[in-house]
N, CA, C, O and CB atoms as a CASP TS submission, in Angstrom:
PFRMAT TS
TARGET T0000
AUTHOR 0000-0000-0000
METHOD Language model
MODEL 1
PARENT N/A
ATOM      1  N   MET     1      -7.695   2.378   0.949  1.00  0.00           N
ATOM      2  CA  MET     1      -7.395   3.789   0.864  1.00  0.00           C
ATOM      3  C   MET     1      -7.139   4.390   2.248  1.00  0.00           C
ATOM      4  O   MET     1      -6.301   5.281   2.386  1.00  0.00           O
ATOM      5  CB  MET     1      -8.531   4.520   0.173  1.00  0.00           C
ATOM      6  N   ALA     2      -7.849   3.916   3.268  1.00  0.00           N
ATOM      7  CA  ALA     2      -7.671   4.440   4.616  1.00  0.00           C
ATOM      8  C   ALA     2      -6.262   4.160   5.133  1.00  0.00           C
ATOM      9  O   ALA     2      -5.673   5.005   5.806  1.00  0.00           O
ATOM     10  CB  ALA     2      -8.708   3.836   5.560  1.00  0.00           C
ATOM     11  N   GLN     3      -5.723   2.992   4.828  1.00  0.00           N
ATOM     12  CA  GLN     3      -4.360   2.658   5.252  1.00  0.00           C
ATOM     13  C   GLN     3      -3.357   3.608   4.617  1.00  0.00           C
ATOM     14  O   GLN     3      -2.424   4.059   5.282  1.00  0.00           O
ATOM     15  CB  GLN     3      -4.017   1.202   4.886  1.00  0.00           C
ATOM     16  N   ARG     4      -3.535   3.912   3.358  1.00  0.00           N
ATOM     17  CA  ARG     4      -2.624   4.805   2.641  1.00  0.00           C
ATOM     18  C   ARG     4      -2.661   6.206   3.259  1.00  0.00           C
ATOM     19  O   ARG     4      -1.622   6.835   3.460  1.00  0.00           O
ATOM     20  CB  ARG     4      -2.994   4.868   1.138  1.00  0.00           C
ATOM     21  N   THR     5      -3.864   6.677   3.553  1.00  0.00           N
ATOM     22  CA  THR     5      -4.012   7.999   4.157  1.00  0.00           C
ATOM     23  C   THR     5      -3.343   8.042   5.514  1.00  0.00           C
ATOM     24  O   THR     5      -2.664   9.015   5.840  1.00  0.00           O
ATOM     25  CB  THR     5      -5.488   8.373   4.285  1.00  0.00           C
ATOM     26  N   MET     6      -3.525   7.006   6.302  1.00  0.00           N
ATOM     27  CA  MET     6      -2.929   6.956   7.629  1.00  0.00           C
ATOM     28  C   MET     6      -1.405   6.951   7.534  1.00  0.00           C
ATOM     29  O   MET     6      -0.733   7.618   8.320  1.00  0.00           O
ATOM     30  CB  MET     6      -3.420   5.721   8.391  1.00  0.00           C
ATOM     31  N   ALA     7      -0.862   6.212   6.588  1.00  0.00           N
ATOM     32  CA  ALA     7       0.592   6.170   6.407  1.00  0.00           C
ATOM     33  C   ALA     7       1.109   7.537   5.980  1.00  0.00           C
ATOM     34  O   ALA     7       2.173   7.963   6.431  1.00  0.00           O
ATOM     35  CB  ALA     7       0.984   5.099   5.364  1.00  0.00           C
ATOM     36  N   ASP     8       0.370   8.231   5.118  1.00  0.00           N
ATOM     37  CA  ASP     8       0.778   9.574   4.701  1.00  0.00           C
ATOM     38  C   ASP     8       0.774  10.540   5.881  1.00  0.00           C
ATOM     39  O   ASP     8       1.699  11.337   6.038  1.00  0.00           O
ATOM     40  CB  ASP     8      -0.147  10.095   3.594  1.00  0.00           C
ATOM     41  N   GLU     9      -0.255  10.470   6.700  1.00  0.00           N
ATOM     42  CA  GLU     9      -0.340  11.355   7.859  1.00  0.00           C
ATOM     43  C   GLU     9       0.801  11.102   8.835  1.00  0.00           C
ATOM     44  O   GLU     9       1.379  12.039   9.388  1.00  0.00           O
ATOM     45  CB  GLU     9      -1.680  11.175   8.566  1.00  0.00           C
ATOM     46  N   VAL    10       1.118   9.833   9.041  1.00  0.00           N
ATOM     47  CA  VAL    10       2.208   9.496   9.957  1.00  0.00           C
ATOM     48  C   VAL    10       3.538  10.004   9.417  1.00  0.00           C
ATOM     49  O   VAL    10       4.351  10.536  10.172  1.00  0.00           O
ATOM     50  CB  VAL    10       2.274   7.977  10.186  1.00  0.00           C
ATOM     51  N   SER    11       3.764   9.846   8.121  1.00  0.00           N
ATOM     52  CA  SER    11       5.034  10.313   7.554  1.00  0.00           C
ATOM     53  C   SER    11       5.133  11.834   7.611  1.00  0.00           C
ATOM     54  O   SER    11       6.223  12.375   7.797  1.00  0.00           O
ATOM     55  CB  SER    11       5.184   9.831   6.103  1.00  0.00           C
ATOM     56  N   ILE    12       4.021  12.518   7.456  1.00  0.00           N
ATOM     57  CA  ILE    12       4.032  13.987   7.563  1.00  0.00           C
ATOM     58  C   ILE    12       4.357  14.404   8.990  1.00  0.00           C
ATOM     59  O   ILE    12       5.170  15.303   9.207  1.00  0.00           O
ATOM     60  CB  ILE    12       2.668  14.586   7.128  1.00  0.00           C
ATOM     61  N   LEU    13       3.734  13.761   9.952  1.00  0.00           N
ATOM     62  CA  LEU    13       4.027  14.080  11.349  1.00  0.00           C
ATOM     63  C   LEU    13       5.480  13.798  11.692  1.00  0.00           C
ATOM     64  O   LEU    13       6.114  14.570  12.412  1.00  0.00           O
ATOM     65  CB  LEU    13       3.115  13.290  12.276  1.00  0.00           C
ATOM     66  N   ARG    14       6.005  12.703  11.182  1.00  0.00           N
ATOM     67  CA  ARG    14       7.423  12.386  11.433  1.00  0.00           C
ATOM     68  C   ARG    14       8.334  13.447  10.835  1.00  0.00           C
ATOM     69  O   ARG    14       9.357  13.798  11.423  1.00  0.00           O
ATOM     70  CB  ARG    14       7.781  11.005  10.855  1.00  0.00           C
ATOM     71  N   PHE    15       7.962  13.958   9.663  1.00  0.00           N
ATOM     72  CA  PHE    15       8.757  15.020   9.040  1.00  0.00           C
ATOM     73  C   PHE    15       8.834  16.233   9.964  1.00  0.00           C
ATOM     74  O   PHE    15       9.912  16.791  10.171  1.00  0.00           O
ATOM     75  CB  PHE    15       8.154  15.425   7.670  1.00  0.00           C
ATOM     76  N   PHE    16       7.689  16.644  10.522  1.00  0.00           N
ATOM     77  CA  PHE    16       7.686  17.808  11.401  1.00  0.00           C
ATOM     78  C   PHE    16       8.395  17.539  12.723  1.00  0.00           C
ATOM     79  O   PHE    16       8.953  18.459  13.321  1.00  0.00           O
ATOM     80  CB  PHE    16       6.267  18.249  11.665  1.00  0.00           C
ATOM     81  N   GLU    17       8.382  16.303  13.184  1.00  0.00           N
ATOM     82  CA  GLU    17       9.042  15.970  14.444  1.00  0.00           C
ATOM     83  C   GLU    17      10.550  15.797  14.294  1.00  0.00           C
ATOM     84  O   GLU    17      11.309  16.205  15.174  1.00  0.00           O
ATOM     85  CB  GLU    17       8.445  14.710  15.013  1.00  0.00           C
ATOM     86  N   THR    18      10.992  15.195  13.186  1.00  0.00           N
ATOM     87  CA  THR    18      12.403  14.821  13.084  1.00  0.00           C
ATOM     88  C   THR    18      13.149  15.501  11.949  1.00  0.00           C
ATOM     89  O   THR    18      14.378  15.437  11.898  1.00  0.00           O
ATOM     90  CB  THR    18      12.513  13.352  12.918  1.00  0.00           C
ATOM     91  N   GLY    19      12.438  16.146  11.042  1.00  0.00           N
ATOM     92  CA  GLY    19      13.086  16.777   9.890  1.00  0.00           C
ATOM     93  C   GLY    19      13.878  18.010  10.290  1.00  0.00           C
ATOM     94  O   GLY    19      13.782  18.477  11.424  1.00  0.00           O
ATOM     95  N   PRO    20      14.655  18.530   9.364  1.00  0.00           N
ATOM     96  CA  PRO    20      15.408  19.753   9.642  1.00  0.00           C
ATOM     97  C   PRO    20      14.453  20.889  10.012  1.00  0.00           C
ATOM     98  O   PRO    20      13.443  21.101   9.341  1.00  0.00           O
ATOM     99  CB  PRO    20      16.273  20.151   8.421  1.00  0.00           C
ATOM    100  N   LEU    21      14.773  21.603  11.063  1.00  0.00           N
ATOM    101  CA  LEU    21      13.898  22.644  11.576  1.00  0.00           C
ATOM    102  C   LEU    21      13.596  23.718  10.531  1.00  0.00           C
ATOM    103  O   LEU    21      12.461  24.181  10.428  1.00  0.00           O
ATOM    104  CB  LEU    21      14.520  23.278  12.797  1.00  0.00           C
ATOM    105  N   GLU    22      14.599  24.110   9.764  1.00  0.00           N
ATOM    106  CA  GLU    22      14.406  25.165   8.771  1.00  0.00           C
ATOM    107  C   GLU    22      13.384  24.732   7.715  1.00  0.00           C
ATOM    108  O   GLU    22      12.507  25.511   7.341  1.00  0.00           O
ATOM    109  CB  GLU    22      15.749  25.526   8.100  1.00  0.00           C
ATOM    110  N   LYS    23      13.498  23.507   7.244  1.00  0.00           N
ATOM    111  CA  LYS    23      12.560  23.006   6.232  1.00  0.00           C
ATOM    112  C   LYS    23      11.165  22.841   6.822  1.00  0.00           C
ATOM    113  O   LYS    23      10.174  23.196   6.184  1.00  0.00           O
ATOM    114  CB  LYS    23      13.050  21.665   5.654  1.00  0.00           C
ATOM    115  N   ALA    24      11.085  22.309   8.028  1.00  0.00           N
ATOM    116  CA  ALA    24       9.788  22.108   8.667  1.00  0.00           C
ATOM    117  C   ALA    24       9.079  23.445   8.879  1.00  0.00           C
ATOM    118  O   ALA    24       7.863  23.540   8.711  1.00  0.00           O
ATOM    119  CB  ALA    24       9.957  21.375  10.010  1.00  0.00           C
ATOM    120  N   GLU    25       9.829  24.462   9.242  1.00  0.00           N
ATOM    121  CA  GLU    25       9.231  25.782   9.462  1.00  0.00           C
ATOM    122  C   GLU    25       8.694  26.376   8.162  1.00  0.00           C
ATOM    123  O   GLU    25       7.610  26.958   8.149  1.00  0.00           O
ATOM    124  CB  GLU    25      10.259  26.734  10.084  1.00  0.00           C
ATOM    125  N   VAL    26       9.443  26.233   7.073  1.00  0.00           N
ATOM    126  CA  VAL    26       8.996  26.740   5.777  1.00  0.00           C
ATOM    127  C   VAL    26       7.737  26.012   5.330  1.00  0.00           C
ATOM    128  O   VAL    26       6.777  26.642   4.888  1.00  0.00           O
ATOM    129  CB  VAL    26      10.106  26.587   4.720  1.00  0.00           C
ATOM    130  N   VAL    27       7.738  24.692   5.444  1.00  0.00           N
ATOM    131  CA  VAL    27       6.570  23.909   5.029  1.00  0.00           C
ATOM    132  C   VAL    27       5.367  24.257   5.910  1.00  0.00           C
ATOM    133  O   VAL    27       4.249  24.374   5.408  1.00  0.00           O
ATOM    134  CB  VAL    27       6.874  22.388   5.103  1.00  0.00           C
ATOM    135  N   PHE    28       5.583  24.419   7.192  1.00  0.00           N
ATOM    136  CA  PHE    28       4.496  24.776   8.099  1.00  0.00           C
ATOM    137  C   PHE    28       3.872  26.109   7.702  1.00  0.00           C
ATOM    138  O   PHE    28       2.648  26.237   7.671  1.00  0.00           O
ATOM    139  CB  PHE    28       5.003  24.839   9.544  1.00  0.00           C
ATOM    140  N   ASN    29       4.703  27.097   7.401  1.00  0.00           N
ATOM    141  CA  ASN    29       4.183  28.409   7.006  1.00  0.00           C
ATOM    142  C   ASN    29       3.372  28.330   5.720  1.00  0.00           C
ATOM    143  O   ASN    29       2.350  29.002   5.591  1.00  0.00           O
ATOM    144  CB  ASN    29       5.328  29.400   6.834  1.00  0.00           C
ATOM    145  N   ILE    30       3.815  27.522   4.778  1.00  0.00           N
ATOM    146  CA  ILE    30       3.076  27.351   3.519  1.00  0.00           C
ATOM    147  C   ILE    30       1.724  26.699   3.792  1.00  0.00           C
ATOM    148  O   ILE    30       0.697  27.153   3.288  1.00  0.00           O
ATOM    149  CB  ILE    30       3.893  26.497   2.510  1.00  0.00           C
ATOM    150  N   VAL    31       1.727  25.642   4.584  1.00  0.00           N
ATOM    151  CA  VAL    31       0.488  24.938   4.895  1.00  0.00           C
ATOM    152  C   VAL    31      -0.477  25.858   5.647  1.00  0.00           C
ATOM    153  O   VAL    31      -1.678  25.854   5.378  1.00  0.00           O
ATOM    154  CB  VAL    31       0.780  23.672   5.725  1.00  0.00           C
ATOM    155  N   ARG    32       0.042  26.636   6.578  1.00  0.00           N
ATOM    156  CA  ARG    32      -0.802  27.550   7.349  1.00  0.00           C
ATOM    157  C   ARG    32      -1.497  28.556   6.436  1.00  0.00           C
ATOM    158  O   ARG    32      -2.691  28.810   6.591  1.00  0.00           O
ATOM    159  CB  ARG    32       0.033  28.286   8.405  1.00  0.00           C
ATOM    160  N   GLU    33      -0.756  29.134   5.482  1.00  0.00           N
ATOM    161  CA  GLU    33      -1.347  30.094   4.557  1.00  0.00           C
ATOM    162  C   GLU    33      -2.392  29.445   3.654  1.00  0.00           C
ATOM    163  O   GLU    33      -3.438  30.036   3.388  1.00  0.00           O
ATOM    164  CB  GLU    33      -0.262  30.737   3.713  1.00  0.00           C
ATOM    165  N   LYS    34      -2.112  28.242   3.187  1.00  0.00           N
ATOM    166  CA  LYS    34      -3.076  27.530   2.346  1.00  0.00           C
ATOM    167  C   LYS    34      -4.355  27.231   3.123  1.00  0.00           C
ATOM    168  O   LYS    34      -5.454  27.351   2.582  1.00  0.00           O
ATOM    169  CB  LYS    34      -2.464  26.225   1.811  1.00  0.00           C
ATOM    170  N   MET    35      -4.216  26.843   4.383  1.00  0.00           N
ATOM    171  CA  MET    35      -5.399  26.563   5.195  1.00  0.00           C
ATOM    172  C   MET    35      -6.193  27.839   5.453  1.00  0.00           C
ATOM    173  O   MET    35      -7.424  27.802   5.461  1.00  0.00           O
ATOM    174  CB  MET    35      -4.994  25.912   6.527  1.00  0.00           C
ATOM    175  N   ARG    36      -5.521  28.955   5.662  1.00  0.00           N
ATOM    176  CA  ARG    36      -6.237  30.227   5.828  1.00  0.00           C
ATOM    177  C   ARG    36      -7.029  30.567   4.577  1.00  0.00           C
ATOM    178  O   ARG    36      -8.166  31.031   4.664  1.00  0.00           O
ATOM    179  CB  ARG    36      -5.255  31.365   6.154  1.00  0.00           C
ATOM    180  N   GLU    37      -6.428  30.336   3.405  1.00  0.00           N
ATOM    181  CA  GLU    37      -7.130  30.591   2.151  1.00  0.00           C
ATOM    182  C   GLU    37      -8.361  29.705   2.038  1.00  0.00           C
ATOM    183  O   GLU    37      -9.432  30.171   1.646  1.00  0.00           O
ATOM    184  CB  GLU    37      -6.199  30.362   0.954  1.00  0.00           C
ATOM    185  N   ARG    38      -8.212  28.432   2.378  1.00  0.00           N
ATOM    186  CA  ARG    38      -9.344  27.505   2.289  1.00  0.00           C
ATOM    187  C   ARG    38     -10.457  27.901   3.255  1.00  0.00           C
ATOM    188  O   ARG    38     -11.633  27.887   2.890  1.00  0.00           O
ATOM    189  CB  ARG    38      -8.883  26.071   2.579  1.00  0.00           C
ATOM    190  N   LEU    39     -10.092  28.249   4.472  1.00  0.00           N
ATOM    191  CA  LEU    39     -11.097  28.638   5.456  1.00  0.00           C
ATOM    192  C   LEU    39     -11.794  29.930   5.042  1.00  0.00           C
ATOM    193  O   LEU    39     -13.004  30.069   5.222  1.00  0.00           O
ATOM    194  CB  LEU    39     -10.456  28.803   6.838  1.00  0.00           C
ATOM    195  N   SER    40     -11.045  30.860   4.496  1.00  0.00           N
ATOM    196  CA  SER    40     -11.622  32.119   4.039  1.00  0.00           C
ATOM    197  C   SER    40     -12.591  31.872   2.890  1.00  0.00           C
ATOM    198  O   SER    40     -13.690  32.426   2.878  1.00  0.00           O
ATOM    199  CB  SER    40     -10.518  33.095   3.607  1.00  0.00           C
ATOM    200  N   ALA    41     -12.195  31.048   1.928  1.00  0.00           N
ATOM    201  CA  ALA    41     -13.054  30.744   0.786  1.00  0.00           C
ATOM    202  C   ALA    41     -14.322  30.034   1.251  1.00  0.00           C
ATOM    203  O   ALA    41     -15.413  30.319   0.758  1.00  0.00           O
ATOM    204  CB  ALA    41     -12.302  29.879  -0.243  1.00  0.00           C
ATOM    205  N   ARG    42     -14.178  29.124   2.185  1.00  0.00           N
ATOM    206  CA  ARG    42     -15.346  28.387   2.685  1.00  0.00           C
ATOM    207  C   ARG    42     -16.307  29.321   3.408  1.00  0.00           C
ATOM    208  O   ARG    42     -17.522  29.205   3.252  1.00  0.00           O
ATOM    209  CB  ARG    42     -14.908  27.252   3.627  1.00  0.00           C
ATOM    210  N   SER    43     -15.767  30.248   4.198  1.00  0.00           N
ATOM    211  CA  SER    43     -16.640  31.161   4.931  1.00  0.00           C
ATOM    212  C   SER    43     -17.335  32.141   3.982  1.00  0.00           C
ATOM    213  O   SER    43     -18.471  32.543   4.233  1.00  0.00           O
ATOM    214  CB  SER    43     -15.838  31.929   5.989  1.00  0.00           C
ATOM    215  N   GLU    44     -16.657  32.527   2.892  1.00  0.00           N
ATOM    216  CA  GLU    44     -17.279  33.409   1.905  1.00  0.00           C
ATOM    217  C   GLU    44     -18.417  32.692   1.192  1.00  0.00           C
ATOM    218  O   GLU    44     -19.442  33.305   0.895  1.00  0.00           O
ATOM    219  CB  GLU    44     -16.239  33.901   0.886  1.00  0.00           C
ATOM    220  N   GLU    45     -18.250  31.406   0.915  1.00  0.00           N
ATOM    221  CA  GLU    45     -19.305  30.629   0.263  1.00  0.00           C
ATOM    222  C   GLU    45     -20.545  30.545   1.146  1.00  0.00           C
ATOM    223  O   GLU    45     -21.671  30.612   0.651  1.00  0.00           O
ATOM    224  CB  GLU    45     -18.801  29.218  -0.074  1.00  0.00           C
ATOM    225  N   ARG    46     -20.341  30.402   2.433  1.00  0.00           N
ATOM    226  CA  ARG    46     -21.469  30.287   3.356  1.00  0.00           C
ATOM    227  C   ARG    46     -21.954  31.641   3.833  1.00  0.00           C
ATOM    228  O   ARG    46     -23.023  31.735   4.436  1.00  0.00           O
ATOM    229  CB  ARG    46     -21.088  29.436   4.545  1.00  0.00           C
ATOM    230  N   GLY    47     -21.189  32.695   3.574  1.00  0.00           N
ATOM    231  CA  GLY    47     -21.578  34.023   4.032  1.00  0.00           C
ATOM    232  C   GLY    47     -21.231  34.284   5.481  1.00  0.00           C
ATOM    233  O   GLY    47     -21.738  35.229   6.085  1.00  0.00           O
ATOM    234  N   ASP    48     -20.376  33.458   6.038  1.00  0.00           N
ATOM    235  CA  ASP    48     -19.960  33.630   7.429  1.00  0.00           C
ATOM    236  C   ASP    48     -18.702  34.477   7.486  1.00  0.00           C
ATOM    237  O   ASP    48     -17.953  34.582   6.515  1.00  0.00           O
ATOM    238  CB  ASP    48     -19.722  32.264   8.108  1.00  0.00           C
ATOM    239  N   ALA    49     -18.493  35.067   8.625  1.00  0.00           N
ATOM    240  CA  ALA    49     -17.219  35.733   8.875  1.00  0.00           C
ATOM    241  C   ALA    49     -16.222  34.657   9.280  1.00  0.00           C
ATOM    242  O   ALA    49     -16.601  33.697   9.950  1.00  0.00           O
ATOM    243  CB  ALA    49     -17.348  36.849   9.984  1.00  0.00           C
ATOM    244  N   PRO    50     -14.959  34.792   8.889  1.00  0.00           N
ATOM    245  CA  PRO    50     -13.980  33.773   9.279  1.00  0.00           C
ATOM    246  C   PRO    50     -13.838  33.699  10.796  1.00  0.00           C
ATOM    247  O   PRO    50     -13.791  34.721  11.482  1.00  0.00           O
ATOM    248  CB  PRO    50     -12.615  34.069   8.637  1.00  0.00           C
ATOM    249  N   GLN    51     -13.772  32.490  11.297  1.00  0.00           N
ATOM    250  CA  GLN    51     -13.635  32.275  12.726  1.00  0.00           C
ATOM    251  C   GLN    51     -12.175  32.385  13.127  1.00  0.00           C
ATOM    252  O   GLN    51     -11.298  31.806  12.485  1.00  0.00           O
ATOM    253  CB  GLN    51     -14.206  30.909  13.129  1.00  0.00           C
ATOM    254  N   ARG    52     -11.925  33.123  14.180  1.00  0.00           N
ATOM    255  CA  ARG    52     -10.564  33.250  14.697  1.00  0.00           C
ATOM    256  C   ARG    52     -10.581  32.863  16.157  1.00  0.00           C
ATOM    257  O   ARG    52     -11.505  33.188  16.902  1.00  0.00           O
ATOM    258  CB  ARG    52     -10.006  34.693  14.507  1.00  0.00           C
ATOM    259  N   ALA    53      -9.559  32.179  16.535  1.00  0.00           N
ATOM    260  CA  ALA    53      -9.444  31.812  17.941  1.00  0.00           C
ATOM    261  C   ALA    53      -9.088  33.052  18.742  1.00  0.00           C
ATOM    262  O   ALA    53      -8.282  33.872  18.304  1.00  0.00           O
ATOM    263  CB  ALA    53      -8.384  30.697  18.147  1.00  0.00           C
ATOM    264  N   SER    54      -9.688  33.186  19.909  1.00  0.00           N
ATOM    265  CA  SER    54      -9.365  34.334  20.733  1.00  0.00           C
ATOM    266  C   SER    54      -8.000  34.119  21.377  1.00  0.00           C
ATOM    267  O   SER    54      -7.655  33.017  21.802  1.00  0.00           O
ATOM    268  CB  SER    54     -10.454  34.567  21.807  1.00  0.00           C
ATOM    269  N   VAL    55      -7.258  35.177  21.433  1.00  0.00           N
ATOM    270  CA  VAL    55      -5.919  35.123  22.005  1.00  0.00           C
ATOM    271  C   VAL    55      -6.000  35.722  23.397  1.00  0.00           C
ATOM    272  O   VAL    55      -6.449  36.858  23.551  1.00  0.00           O
ATOM    273  CB  VAL    55      -4.870  35.882  21.112  1.00  0.00           C
ATOM    274  N   PRO    56      -5.577  34.987  24.410  1.00  0.00           N
ATOM    275  CA  PRO    56      -5.660  35.546  25.764  1.00  0.00           C
ATOM    276  C   PRO    56      -4.747  36.754  25.901  1.00  0.00           C
ATOM    277  O   PRO    56      -3.634  36.782  25.376  1.00  0.00           O
ATOM    278  CB  PRO    56      -5.293  34.484  26.814  1.00  0.00           C
ATOM    279  N   LYS    57      -5.246  37.742  26.616  1.00  0.00           N
ATOM    280  CA  LYS    57      -4.456  38.949  26.815  1.00  0.00           C
ATOM    281  C   LYS    57      -3.377  38.692  27.849  1.00  0.00           C
ATOM    282  O   LYS    57      -3.552  37.925  28.796  1.00  0.00           O
ATOM    283  CB  LYS    57      -5.347  40.123  27.246  1.00  0.00           C
ATOM    284  N   ARG    58      -2.257  39.363  27.632  1.00  0.00           N
ATOM    285  CA  ARG    58      -1.149  39.234  28.584  1.00  0.00           C
ATOM    286  C   ARG    58      -1.470  40.028  29.830  1.00  0.00           C
ATOM    287  O   ARG    58      -2.062  41.106  29.771  1.00  0.00           O
ATOM    288  CB  ARG    58       0.188  39.714  27.963  1.00  0.00           C
ATOM    289  N   LYS    59      -1.074  39.483  30.943  1.00  0.00           N
ATOM    290  CA  LYS    59      -1.247  40.213  32.189  1.00  0.00           C
ATOM    291  C   LYS    59      -0.092  41.192  32.327  1.00  0.00           C
ATOM    292  O   LYS    59       1.072  40.838  32.137  1.00  0.00           O
ATOM    293  CB  LYS    59      -1.316  39.246  33.413  1.00  0.00           C
ATOM    294  N   VAL    60      -0.433  42.419  32.659  1.00  0.00           N
ATOM    295  CA  VAL    60       0.589  43.456  32.816  1.00  0.00           C
ATOM    296  C   VAL    60       0.999  43.489  34.272  1.00  0.00           C
ATOM    297  O   VAL    60       0.164  43.610  35.168  1.00  0.00           O
ATOM    298  CB  VAL    60       0.070  44.857  32.345  1.00  0.00           C
ATOM    299  N   LYS    61       2.296  43.380  34.494  1.00  0.00           N
ATOM    300  CA  LYS    61       2.803  43.441  35.849  1.00  0.00           C
ATOM    301  C   LYS    61       2.862  44.903  36.275  1.00  0.00           C
ATOM    302  O   LYS    61       3.283  45.757  35.495  1.00  0.00           O
ATOM    303  CB  LYS    61       4.197  42.763  35.959  1.00  0.00           C
ATOM    304  N   PRO    62       2.449  45.198  37.495  1.00  0.00           N
ATOM    305  CA  PRO    62       2.526  46.591  37.946  1.00  0.00           C
ATOM    306  C   PRO    62       3.981  47.010  38.084  1.00  0.00           C
ATOM    307  O   PRO    62       4.839  46.241  38.514  1.00  0.00           O
ATOM    308  CB  PRO    62       1.781  46.778  39.290  1.00  0.00           C
ATOM    309  N   LYS    63       4.226  48.261  37.703  1.00  0.00           N
ATOM    310  CA  LYS    63       5.591  48.783  37.815  1.00  0.00           C
ATOM    311  C   LYS    63       5.934  48.997  39.277  1.00  0.00           C
ATOM    312  O   LYS    63       5.070  49.295  40.102  1.00  0.00           O
ATOM    313  CB  LYS    63       5.751  50.104  37.021  1.00  0.00           C
ATOM    314  N   ALA    64       7.211  48.840  39.579  1.00  0.00           N
ATOM    315  CA  ALA    64       7.663  49.068  40.943  1.00  0.00           C
ATOM    316  C   ALA    64       7.541  50.560  41.249  1.00  0.00           C
ATOM    317  O   ALA    64       7.969  51.410  40.469  1.00  0.00           O
ATOM    318  CB  ALA    64       9.132  48.568  41.144  1.00  0.00           C
ATOM    319  N   GLU    65       6.950  50.851  42.397  1.00  0.00           N
ATOM    320  CA  GLU    65       6.768  52.253  42.759  1.00  0.00           C
ATOM    321  C   GLU    65       8.099  52.836  43.211  1.00  0.00           C
ATOM    322  O   GLU    65       8.891  52.180  43.888  1.00  0.00           O
ATOM    323  CB  GLU    65       5.698  52.404  43.870  1.00  0.00           C
ATOM    324  N   THR    66       8.324  54.079  42.821  1.00  0.00           N
ATOM    325  CA  THR    66       9.560  54.736  43.222  1.00  0.00           C
ATOM    326  C   THR    66       9.343  55.442  44.547  1.00  0.00           C
ATOM    327  O   THR    66       8.264  55.975  44.807  1.00  0.00           O
ATOM    328  CB  THR    66      10.038  55.734  42.141  1.00  0.00           C
ATOM    329  N   THR    67      10.348  55.444  45.365  1.00  0.00           N
ATOM    330  CA  THR    67      10.276  56.146  46.642  1.00  0.00           C
ATOM    331  C   THR    67      10.603  57.604  46.399  1.00  0.00           C
ATOM    332  O   THR    67      11.285  57.925  45.425  1.00  0.00           O
ATOM    333  CB  THR    67      11.244  55.523  47.694  1.00  0.00           C
ATOM    334  N   PRO    68      10.141  58.485  47.249  1.00  0.00           N
ATOM    335  CA  PRO    68      10.431  59.913  47.033  1.00  0.00           C
ATOM    336  C   PRO    68      11.928  60.212  46.989  1.00  0.00           C
ATOM    337  O   PRO    68      12.350  61.110  46.260  1.00  0.00           O
ATOM    338  CB  PRO    68       9.785  60.744  48.129  1.00  0.00           C
ATOM    339  N   ALA    69      12.724  59.491  47.741  1.00  0.00           N
ATOM    340  CA  ALA    69      14.167  59.734  47.748  1.00  0.00           C
ATOM    341  C   ALA    69      14.773  59.338  46.404  1.00  0.00           C
ATOM    342  O   ALA    69      15.696  60.001  45.930  1.00  0.00           O
ATOM    343  CB  ALA    69      14.847  58.952  48.898  1.00  0.00           C
ATOM    344  N   ALA    70      14.284  58.294  45.794  1.00  0.00           N
ATOM    345  CA  ALA    70      14.814  57.844  44.525  1.00  0.00           C
ATOM    346  C   ALA    70      14.359  58.730  43.385  1.00  0.00           C
ATOM    347  O   ALA    70      15.024  58.788  42.351  1.00  0.00           O
ATOM    348  CB  ALA    70      14.406  56.419  44.267  1.00  0.00           C
ATOM    349  N   ALA    71      13.240  59.424  43.547  1.00  0.00           N
ATOM    350  CA  ALA    71      12.693  60.260  42.494  1.00  0.00           C
ATOM    351  C   ALA    71      13.411  61.594  42.386  1.00  0.00           C
ATOM    352  O   ALA    71      13.379  62.227  41.331  1.00  0.00           O
ATOM    353  CB  ALA    71      11.229  60.489  42.731  1.00  0.00           C
ATOM    354  N   GLU    72      14.063  62.034  43.469  1.00  0.00           N
ATOM    355  CA  GLU    72      14.756  63.327  43.457  1.00  0.00           C
ATOM    356  C   GLU    72      16.113  63.201  42.783  1.00  0.00           C
ATOM    357  O   GLU    72      16.757  62.156  42.869  1.00  0.00           O
ATOM    358  CB  GLU    72      14.926  63.867  44.888  1.00  0.00           C
ATOM    359  N   PRO    73      16.552  64.270  42.107  1.00  0.00           N
ATOM    360  CA  PRO    73      17.889  64.238  41.504  1.00  0.00           C
ATOM    361  C   PRO    73      18.953  64.103  42.583  1.00  0.00           C
ATOM    362  O   PRO    73      18.822  64.666  43.670  1.00  0.00           O
ATOM    363  CB  PRO    73      18.141  65.506  40.664  1.00  0.00           C
ATOM    364  N   SER    74      19.996  63.362  42.281  1.00  0.00           N
ATOM    365  CA  SER    74      21.021  63.068  43.284  1.00  0.00           C
ATOM    366  C   SER    74      21.982  64.241  43.508  1.00  0.00           C
ATOM    367  O   SER    74      22.552  64.375  44.591  1.00  0.00           O
ATOM    368  CB  SER    74      21.807  61.840  42.867  1.00  0.00           C
ATOM    369  N   GLY    75      22.159  65.068  42.515  1.00  0.00           N
ATOM    370  CA  GLY    75      23.097  66.172  42.702  1.00  0.00           C
ATOM    371  C   GLY    75      22.682  67.384  41.902  1.00  0.00           C
ATOM    372  O   GLY    75      21.965  67.265  40.908  1.00  0.00           O
ATOM    373  N   THR    76      23.126  68.543  42.327  1.00  0.00           N
ATOM    374  CA  THR    76      22.828  69.774  41.587  1.00  0.00           C
ATOM    375  C   THR    76      24.119  70.344  41.062  1.00  0.00           C
ATOM    376  O   THR    76      25.180  70.178  41.664  1.00  0.00           O
ATOM    377  CB  THR    76      22.091  70.812  42.476  1.00  0.00           C
ATOM    378  N   VAL    77      24.022  71.010  39.949  1.00  0.00           N
ATOM    379  CA  VAL    77      25.228  71.573  39.339  1.00  0.00           C
ATOM    380  C   VAL    77      25.257  73.050  39.495  1.00  0.00           C
ATOM    381  O   VAL    77      26.199  73.700  39.042  1.00  0.00           O
ATOM    382  CB  VAL    77      25.321  71.214  37.879  1.00  0.00           C
TER
END
């Protein structure tokens, strides 16, 4: 049985590596949602809150400071 499982896992990985991108993306999204459902159900059974990976915050680049000459209107009407 272990050999069969290993062969199935390898064929699944090959599908995601070499299969058509559109199909792989659809299958990935389906699998992701199913796994979220399973994890949610498991956490409800145990009474735990679902675990989420922390997402690192993006670093904000400081805006370029404007010079006083650039801040003034260039012409008057």
